[in-house]
DRENDO-1510 file (C-alpha; in Angstrom, 1 decimal, always signed):
<recs>
REC; n; res; u; v; w
REC; 1; MET; +232.2; +47.9; +165.0 .
REC; 2; LEU; +231.1; +45.5; +162.2 .
REC; 3; MET; +234.4; +45.8; +160.5 .
REC; 4; LEU; +236.1; +45.3; +163.5 .
REC; 5; SER; +234.0; +42.1; +164.4 .
REC; 6; CYS; +234.8; +40.8; +161.0 .
REC; 7; LEU; +238.6; +41.4; +161.4 .
REC; 8; PHE; +238.5; +39.6; +164.9 .
REC; 9; MET; +236.7; +36.7; +163.2 .
REC; 10; ILE; +239.2; +36.6; +160.2 .
REC; 11; GLY; +242.2; +37.0; +162.5 .
REC; 12; GLY; +240.9; +34.2; +164.7 .
REC; 13; ALA; +240.5; +31.8; +161.9 .
REC; 14; VAL; +243.9; +32.6; +160.5 .
REC; 15; ALA; +245.5; +32.1; +164.0 .
REC; 16; PHE; +243.4; +28.8; +164.3 .
REC; 17; PHE; +244.6; +27.4; +161.1 .
REC; 18; ALA; +248.2; +28.4; +161.5 .
REC; 19; GLY; +248.1; +26.8; +164.9 .
REC; 20; LEU; +246.9; +23.6; +163.2 .
REC; 21; ARG; +249.7; +23.6; +160.6 .
REC; 22; GLY; +252.2; +24.4; +163.1 .
REC; 23; ASP; +250.8; +22.0; +165.7 .
REC; 24; SER; +250.8; +24.8; +168.3 .
REC; 25; GLY; +248.0; +24.5; +170.9 .
REC; 26; LEU; +248.6; +28.0; +172.1 .
REC; 27; MET; +247.9; +29.4; +168.7 .
REC; 28; ILE; +244.8; +27.3; +168.3 .
REC; 29; ALA; +243.4; +28.6; +171.6 .
REC; 30; LEU; +244.3; +32.1; +170.9 .
REC; 31; GLY; +242.5; +31.8; +167.4 .
REC; 32; ILE; +239.4; +30.4; +169.1 .
REC; 33; ILE; +239.3; +33.3; +171.6 .
REC; 34; ILE; +239.8; +36.0; +169.0 .
REC; 35; ALA; +237.2; +34.3; +166.8 .
REC; 36; LEU; +234.7; +34.3; +169.7 .
REC; 37; THR; +235.4; +37.9; +170.7 .
REC; 38; GLY; +234.5; +39.0; +167.2 .
REC; 39; LEU; +231.3; +36.9; +167.2 .
REC; 40; LEU; +230.5; +38.3; +170.5 .
REC; 41; LEU; +230.9; +41.9; +169.3 .
REC; 42; THR; +228.3; +41.1; +166.6 .
REC; 43; CYS; +225.7; +40.6; +169.3 .
REC; 44; GLY; +226.0; +44.6; +169.8 .
REC; 45; LEU; +224.8; +45.2; +166.3 .
REC; 46; TYR; +221.2; +46.2; +165.6 .
REC; 47; THR; +219.2; +48.3; +162.9 .
REC; 48; VAL; +216.9; +51.1; +163.6 .
REC; 49; ALA; +214.4; +51.8; +160.8 .
REC; 50; PRO; +213.0; +55.1; +159.9 .
REC; 51; ASN; +210.4; +56.3; +162.4 .
REC; 52; GLN; +211.5; +53.8; +164.9 .
REC; 53; SER; +213.5; +54.0; +167.9 .
REC; 54; ALA; +215.3; +51.6; +170.5 .
REC; 55; VAL; +214.9; +51.9; +174.3 .
REC; 56; LEU; +218.1; +50.5; +175.9 .
REC; 57; ARG; +218.4; +49.0; +179.3 .
REC; 58; LEU; +221.4; +47.5; +181.2 .
REC; 59; PHE; +220.1; +44.8; +183.6 .
REC; 60; GLY; +216.8; +46.4; +184.0 .
REC; 61; LYS; +218.2; +49.9; +184.2 .
REC; 62; TYR; +217.1; +52.5; +181.7 .
REC; 63; VAL; +220.3; +53.8; +179.7 .
REC; 64; GLY; +218.8; +55.8; +176.8 .
REC; 65; THR; +216.9; +55.9; +173.6 .
REC; 66; VAL; +218.4; +55.8; +170.1 .
REC; 67; ASP; +216.4; +57.6; +167.4 .
REC; 68; GLU; +219.2; +57.7; +164.7 .
REC; 69; GLN; +218.2; +55.3; +161.8 .
REC; 70; GLY; +220.6; +52.8; +160.4 .
REC; 71; LEU; +223.0; +50.2; +161.7 .
REC; 72; ARG; +224.0; +50.8; +165.4 .
REC; 73; TRP; +226.2; +49.3; +168.0 .
REC; 74; ASN; +225.8; +49.4; +171.8 .
REC; 75; ASN; +227.2; +47.5; +174.8 .
REC; 76; ILE; +226.4; +43.8; +174.2 .
REC; 77; PHE; +224.9; +43.6; +177.6 .
REC; 78; PHE; +222.4; +46.2; +176.8 .
REC; 79; SER; +218.8; +44.8; +176.0 .
REC; 80; LYS; +216.8; +46.7; +173.2 .
REC; 81; LYS; +213.2; +47.4; +172.9 .
REC; 82; LYS; +212.2; +48.8; +169.5 .
REC; 83; VAL; +209.2; +51.1; +169.4 .
REC; 84; SER; +207.5; +52.3; +166.2 .
REC; 85; LYS; +207.1; +56.1; +166.0 .
REC; 86; ARG; +204.8; +55.9; +162.8 .
REC; 87; VAL; +201.5; +57.7; +162.8 .
REC; 88; ARG; +198.7; +55.2; +163.7 .
REC; 89; ASN; +194.9; +55.4; +163.9 .
REC; 90; PHE; +192.1; +53.3; +165.2 .
REC; 91; GLU; +188.3; +53.5; +165.2 .
REC; 92; SER; +186.6; +52.8; +168.4 .
REC; 93; GLY; +183.6; +50.7; +168.6 .
REC; 94; LYS; +180.1; +52.0; +168.7 .
REC; 95; LEU; +179.7; +53.1; +172.4 .
REC; 96; LYS; +176.3; +53.5; +173.9 .
REC; 97; VAL; +176.3; +56.4; +176.4 .
REC; 98; ASN; +173.7; +58.8; +177.9 .
REC; 99; GLU; +174.2; +62.4; +176.7 .
REC; 100; LEU; +173.8; +65.5; +178.7 .
REC; 101; ASP; +169.9; +65.3; +178.6 .
REC; 102; GLY; +169.9; +61.7; +179.6 .
REC; 103; SER; +168.9; +60.2; +176.1 .
REC; 104; PRO; +170.9; +57.0; +175.1 .
REC; 105; ILE; +173.0; +57.6; +172.0 .
REC; 106; GLU; +175.6; +55.6; +170.0 .
REC; 107; ILE; +178.9; +57.3; +169.3 .
REC; 108; ALA; +182.3; +56.1; +167.7 .
REC; 109; SER; +185.3; +58.2; +167.0 .
REC; 110; ILE; +188.6; +57.9; +164.9 .
REC; 111; VAL; +191.8; +58.8; +166.8 .
REC; 112; VAL; +195.2; +59.5; +165.1 .
REC; 113; TRP; +198.1; +59.2; +167.4 .
REC; 114; GLU; +201.9; +58.6; +167.5 .
REC; 115; VAL; +204.5; +57.7; +170.1 .
REC; 116; SER; +206.4; +61.0; +171.2 .
REC; 117; ASP; +208.5; +59.5; +174.1 .
REC; 118; SER; +209.5; +55.9; +173.5 .
REC; 119; ALA; +210.8; +55.5; +177.1 .
REC; 120; GLU; +207.5; +56.6; +178.6 .
REC; 121; ALA; +205.5; +54.4; +176.2 .
REC; 122; VAL; +207.7; +51.3; +177.3 .
REC; 123; PHE; +208.1; +52.0; +181.2 .
REC; 124; ASN; +204.9; +53.9; +182.2 .
REC; 125; VAL; +202.3; +51.4; +180.9 .
REC; 126; ASP; +202.3; +47.5; +180.5 .
REC; 127; ASP; +201.0; +47.7; +176.7 .
REC; 128; TYR; +200.7; +51.3; +175.3 .
REC; 129; GLU; +198.7; +50.2; +172.3 .
REC; 130; SER; +196.0; +48.8; +174.6 .
REC; 131; PHE; +196.3; +51.7; +176.8 .
REC; 132; VAL; +195.5; +54.0; +174.0 .
REC; 133; GLN; +192.4; +52.2; +172.9 .
REC; 134; ILE; +191.0; +51.8; +176.4 .
REC; 135; GLN; +191.6; +55.4; +177.5 .
REC; 136; SER; +190.4; +56.9; +174.2 .
REC; 137; GLU; +187.1; +55.0; +174.7 .
REC; 138; ALA; +186.9; +56.3; +178.3 .
REC; 139; ALA; +187.6; +60.0; +177.0 .
REC; 140; ILE; +184.7; +59.5; +174.3 .
REC; 141; ARG; +182.3; +58.4; +177.1 .
REC; 142; ALA; +183.3; +61.3; +179.4 .
REC; 143; MET; +182.8; +63.9; +176.6 .
REC; 144; ALA; +179.8; +62.5; +175.3 .
REC; 145; THR; +178.1; +63.1; +178.7 .
REC; 146; SER; +178.9; +66.6; +178.7 .
REC; 147; TYR; +177.0; +67.9; +175.8 .
REC; 148; PRO; +173.4; +67.4; +174.5 .
REC; 149; TYR; +172.7; +65.5; +171.2 .
REC; 150; ASP; +170.9; +68.5; +169.6 .
REC; 151; GLN; +171.1; +72.1; +170.1 .
REC; 152; HIS; +168.2; +73.4; +172.1 .
REC; 153; GLU; +169.1; +77.1; +172.7 .
REC; 154; GLU; +170.9; +79.5; +170.5 .
REC; 155; GLY; +174.8; +79.4; +170.9 .
REC; 156; GLU; +174.7; +76.2; +172.8 .
REC; 157; ILE; +177.3; +73.6; +171.6 .
REC; 158; SER; +175.9; +70.2; +171.0 .
REC; 159; LEU; +177.2; +66.9; +169.5 .
REC; 160; ARG; +175.7; +67.3; +166.2 .
REC; 161; SER; +175.7; +71.0; +165.6 .
REC; 162; HIS; +179.3; +71.8; +166.4 .
REC; 163; PRO; +181.6; +69.1; +165.0 .
REC; 164; ASP; +184.8; +71.1; +165.1 .
REC; 165; GLU; +184.5; +72.3; +168.8 .
REC; 166; ILE; +183.4; +68.6; +169.9 .
REC; 167; SER; +186.6; +67.4; +168.1 .
REC; 168; ASP; +188.8; +69.9; +169.8 .
REC; 169; ARG; +187.2; +68.9; +173.3 .
REC; 170; LEU; +187.6; +65.3; +172.4 .
REC; 171; LYS; +191.4; +65.5; +171.4 .
REC; 172; THR; +192.0; +67.5; +174.7 .
REC; 173; GLU; +190.3; +64.7; +176.7 .
REC; 174; ILE; +192.3; +62.0; +174.9 .
REC; 175; GLN; +195.7; +63.8; +175.2 .
REC; 176; ASP; +195.2; +64.4; +179.0 .
REC; 177; ARG; +194.8; +60.6; +179.4 .
REC; 178; LEU; +197.6; +59.6; +177.2 .
REC; 179; SER; +200.3; +62.2; +177.9 .
REC; 180; LYS; +201.5; +60.0; +180.8 .
REC; 181; ALA; +202.3; +57.2; +178.3 .
REC; 182; GLY; +204.3; +59.3; +175.8 .
REC; 183; ILE; +201.6; +59.4; +173.3 .
REC; 184; TYR; +200.7; +62.5; +171.2 .
REC; 185; VAL; +197.1; +62.7; +169.8 .
REC; 186; ILE; +197.3; +64.3; +166.4 .
REC; 187; GLU; +193.6; +64.3; +165.5 .
REC; 188; SER; +190.4; +62.8; +166.8 .
REC; 189; ARG; +186.8; +63.2; +165.1 .
REC; 190; ILE; +183.5; +61.5; +165.6 .
REC; 191; SER; +182.9; +58.8; +162.9 .
REC; 192; HIS; +179.3; +57.7; +164.0 .
REC; 193; LEU; +176.7; +59.5; +166.0 .
REC; 194; ALA; +173.0; +58.4; +166.3 .
REC; 195; TYR; +170.2; +57.8; +168.9 .
REC; 196; SER; +170.0; +54.4; +170.2 .
REC; 197; PRO; +167.6; +52.2; +168.2 .
REC; 198; GLU; +165.1; +52.0; +171.0 .
REC; 199; ILE; +164.3; +55.7; +170.9 .
REC; 200; ALA; +165.4; +56.7; +167.4 .
REC; 201; GLY; +161.8; +56.6; +166.1 .
REC; 202; ALA; +160.6; +58.9; +168.8 .
REC; 203; MET; +163.4; +61.3; +168.4 .
REC; 204; LEU; +162.8; +61.4; +164.7 .
REC; 205; GLN; +159.3; +62.4; +165.3 .
REC; 206; ARG; +160.5; +65.0; +167.8 .
REC; 207; GLN; +163.0; +66.3; +165.1 .
REC; 208; GLN; +160.3; +66.5; +162.5 .
REC; 209; ALA; +157.9; +68.2; +164.7 .
REC; 210; GLY; +160.4; +70.8; +165.7 .
REC; 211; ALA; +161.3; +71.4; +161.9 .
REC; 212; ILE; +157.6; +71.8; +161.2 .
REC; 213; ILE; +156.9; +74.2; +164.1 .
REC; 214; ALA; +160.0; +76.3; +163.0 .
REC; 215; ALA; +158.8; +76.4; +159.3 .
REC; 216; ARG; +155.4; +77.3; +160.4 .
REC; 217; LYS; +156.7; +80.1; +162.5 .
REC; 218; LYS; +158.6; +81.5; +159.5 .
REC; 219; ILE; +155.4; +81.4; +157.4 .
REC; 220; VAL; +153.2; +83.2; +159.8 .
REC; 221; GLU; +156.1; +86.1; +160.4 .
REC; 222; GLY; +156.2; +86.3; +156.4 .
REC; 223; ALA; +152.3; +86.4; +156.4 .
REC; 224; VAL; +151.9; +89.0; +159.0 .
REC; 225; GLY; +154.4; +91.2; +157.2 .
REC; 226; MET; +152.6; +90.7; +153.8 .
REC; 227; VAL; +149.2; +91.7; +155.5 .
REC; 228; GLU; +150.6; +94.7; +157.2 .
REC; 229; ASP; +152.1; +95.8; +153.9 .
REC; 230; ALA; +148.7; +95.3; +152.1 .
REC; 231; LEU; +146.7; +97.3; +154.6 .
REC; 232; ASP; +149.3; +100.1; +154.4 .
REC; 233; GLU; +149.1; +100.3; +150.6 .
REC; 234; LEU; +145.4; +100.3; +150.7 .
REC; 235; LYS; +145.4; +103.1; +153.3 .
REC; 236; ALA; +148.2; +105.0; +151.5 .
REC; 237; LYS; +146.3; +104.9; +148.2 .
REC; 238; ASP; +142.9; +105.7; +149.6 .
REC; 239; ILE; +141.5; +102.7; +147.7 .
REC; 240; ILE; +139.1; +101.8; +150.4 .
REC; 241; ASP; +138.2; +103.0; +153.9 .
REC; 242; LEU; +137.9; +100.0; +156.2 .
REC; 243; ASP; +136.4; +100.1; +159.6 .
REC; 244; PRO; +137.7; +97.9; +162.4 .
REC; 245; GLU; +135.3; +95.0; +161.6 .
REC; 246; ARG; +136.1; +94.9; +157.9 .
REC; 247; ARG; +139.8; +95.3; +158.7 .
REC; 248; ALA; +139.7; +92.3; +161.1 .
REC; 249; THR; +137.8; +90.3; +158.5 .
REC; 250; MET; +140.4; +91.1; +155.7 .
REC; 251; VAL; +143.3; +90.3; +158.0 .
REC; 252; SER; +141.6; +86.9; +158.8 .
REC; 253; ASN; +141.1; +86.0; +155.2 .
REC; 254; LEU; +144.6; +87.1; +154.2 .
REC; 255; LEU; +146.2; +85.0; +156.9 .
REC; 256; VAL; +144.1; +82.0; +155.9 .
REC; 257; VAL; +145.2; +82.3; +152.2 .
REC; 258; LEU; +148.8; +83.0; +153.1 .
REC; 259; CYS; +149.2; +80.4; +155.9 .
REC; 260; SER; +147.2; +77.5; +154.6 .
REC; 261; ASP; +149.4; +74.6; +153.4 .
REC; 262; LYS; +146.7; +73.8; +150.9 .
REC; 263; ALA; +144.9; +75.7; +148.1 .
REC; 264; THR; +142.1; +77.8; +149.5 .
REC; 265; GLN; +138.8; +78.1; +147.8 .
REC; 266; PRO; +137.3; +81.6; +147.4 .
REC; 267; VAL; +134.0; +82.5; +148.5 .
REC; 268; VAL; +132.2; +85.3; +146.8 .
REC; 269; ASN; +130.1; +87.4; +149.3 .
REC; 270; THR; +127.2; +89.2; +147.3 .
REC; 271; GLY; +125.5; +90.6; +150.3 .
REC; 272; SER; +126.5; +93.0; +153.1 .
REC; 273; ILE; +128.9; +92.0; +155.7 .
REC; 274; TYR; +126.4; +93.4; +158.3 .
</recs>
């Protein structure tokens, strides 16, 4: 069609100048018409870049979508809306929401997406880029309210302890909202997760307390096992015969030595325990 347009314009120019030399009004008019026809045909030419598509309409009616890259030509009355199908991403702002337990947290996410259906992206929503951003933030809020920030029970999914499961859930939430706009979500991951500043200090103390309790529990469990082994060794080797009172005293002393977080000072008893 490009070559045909050029031929029309060249032929029109030749006919126009031939009419001027021959003083023929018909040839002049014919040359102008042919040249204008060639110029009009060029209005149907357009280019489609890699990872781009063109949505075609005829007087408002959807005609089709062109995905083949290169120089294209369509009916000159077709209107063309080009849509990029490149992979894009955006990072949401820090959203303040209440997690499952009611504590306020700050959360942000990175969403990687692309246009999978150009016609739906153009006709189903007014502005698909704005639609992606707003609906993604709405999905992040909905997801964040469904899980606790920290894991309280064994096997419980939380925002902080299960990043892969949370990412899959977030991707599903966003995809459900964006599928009507012809958008495909490639990946979504949490980029920021923290307690809100007004409770961050209190929650840090709570986490530290939980860590201390868990550590002390492990220490006590290990100390009890060591005391049990010591008593069994003493009994097996018949080193000393302990009555219940002396046995209780030894257990108490050993637990104090093993569980204390500071160095213990020995006390030598030179008398009888009784």
